[in-house]
C-alpha positions as CSV (number, residue, x, y, z in Angstrom):
1,Q,-14.9,5.9,12.1
2,L,-12.4,3.7,10.6
3,Q,-8.7,4.3,11.7
4,L,-5.8,3.2,9.8
5,V,-2.2,3.0,11.0
6,E,0.6,2.2,8.7
7,S,4.0,0.6,9.2
8,G,6.9,-0.9,7.3
9,G,8.4,1.8,5.2
10,G,12.2,2.4,5.1
11,L,15.3,2.7,3.0
12,V,16.0,-0.2,0.6
13,Q,18.5,-0.8,-2.2
14,P,17.4,-1.1,-5.8
15,G,16.1,-4.7,-6.3
16,G,15.2,-5.1,-2.7
17,S,11.8,-5.7,-1.1
18,L,9.6,-4.2,1.5
19,R,6.3,-5.0,3.0
20,L,3.9,-2.3,4.2
21,S,1.2,-3.0,6.6
22,C,-1.9,-1.0,7.4
23,A,-3.8,-2.0,10.5
24,A,-7.5,-0.9,10.8
25,S,-9.5,-0.3,13.9
26,Q,-13.1,1.0,14.5
27,G,-14.3,-1.0,11.5
28,H,-13.7,-4.2,9.5
29,L,-11.5,-4.2,6.3
30,D,-13.5,-7.0,4.8
31,N,-16.5,-4.7,4.4
32,Y,-14.5,-2.4,2.0
33,A,-12.6,-2.3,-1.2
34,I,-9.0,-1.3,-0.2
35,G,-6.1,0.4,-1.9
36,W,-2.6,1.7,-1.7
37,F,-1.4,5.0,-3.2
38,R,1.9,6.8,-3.4
39,Q,3.0,10.3,-3.7
40,A,6.5,11.4,-4.8
41,P,7.8,14.9,-4.3
42,G,6.4,17.2,-7.0
43,K,4.0,14.6,-8.3
44,E,0.4,13.8,-7.9
45,R,-0.9,11.0,-5.7
46,E,-1.3,7.8,-7.7
47,R,-3.0,4.5,-7.0
48,V,-0.6,1.6,-7.1
49,A,-2.9,-1.3,-6.0
50,C,-6.5,-2.0,-5.1
51,L,-8.4,-5.0,-3.9
52,S,-12.1,-5.5,-4.3
53,T,-14.3,-6.1,-1.3
54,S,-14.7,-9.8,-2.2
55,G,-11.1,-10.1,-2.7
56,A,-11.6,-11.6,-6.1
57,T,-10.2,-8.6,-8.2
58,T,-7.0,-6.7,-7.9
59,L,-5.8,-3.9,-10.1
60,Y,-2.3,-2.5,-10.6
61,P,-0.9,0.1,-12.9
62,N,1.8,-1.1,-15.4
63,S,4.5,0.6,-13.4
64,V,4.2,-1.8,-10.6
65,K,2.4,-4.9,-12.1
66,G,4.2,-8.0,-11.4
67,R,6.2,-6.5,-8.6
68,F,3.7,-5.3,-6.1
69,T,1.0,-7.4,-4.4
70,I,-1.9,-6.2,-2.3
71,S,-3.5,-8.4,0.2
72,R,-5.7,-8.4,3.3
73,D,-5.8,-10.5,6.5
74,N,-9.3,-10.4,7.8
75,A,-8.5,-12.1,11.0
76,K,-5.8,-9.4,11.8
77,N,-8.0,-6.7,10.2
78,T,-4.8,-5.6,8.4
79,M,-3.9,-5.0,4.8
80,Y,-0.5,-5.3,3.2
81,L,1.5,-4.2,0.2
82,Q,4.4,-6.6,-0.8
83,M,6.9,-4.6,-2.9
84,N,9.5,-6.7,-4.7
85,S,12.2,-5.6,-7.3
86,L,12.1,-2.1,-6.0
87,K,13.4,0.7,-8.2
88,P,14.5,4.3,-7.4
89,D,11.3,5.5,-9.1
90,D,9.3,3.7,-6.4
91,T,10.6,6.2,-3.9
92,A,7.5,8.0,-2.4
93,V,5.3,8.3,0.6
94,Y,2.8,5.4,0.5
95,Y,-0.7,5.6,1.9
96,C,-3.4,3.0,2.5
97,H,-6.9,4.1,1.6
98,V,-10.1,2.5,2.8
99,G,-13.6,4.0,2.2
100,T,-13.0,7.7,2.9
101,Q,-10.1,7.1,5.3
102,W,-6.4,7.5,4.7
103,G,-3.4,6.2,6.6
104,Q,-0.8,8.6,7.9
105,G,1.7,7.6,5.2
106,T,5.0,5.8,5.3
107,Q,8.2,6.8,3.5
108,V,9.7,4.3,1.2
109,T,13.2,5.2,-0.2
110,V,14.8,3.1,-2.8
111,S,18.5,4.1,-3.1
112,S,22.0,2.6,-3.2
């Protein structure tokens, strides 16, 4: 069963950047479509990025489009979420999602 381990969250000032990583084991990411989700306190979990199995198609909601980039390194079996121009509204726990598996979540806090 695929296992996912996230890293890279933290505290950042508005306008700053973070890169989240999600390392996979017991399976290969290039066999799956992959995604990143986030959940803020009191809100539903929402998808913020997805990448097709082929890598040819990405999708982002308007709230992060142009600021977030999803990618995958097949050699490292790791997926990433590059987040730029961060806003306080981006504060949430971020989760990677592959197949039916979820990462453990990593906290991102955007605050001055």
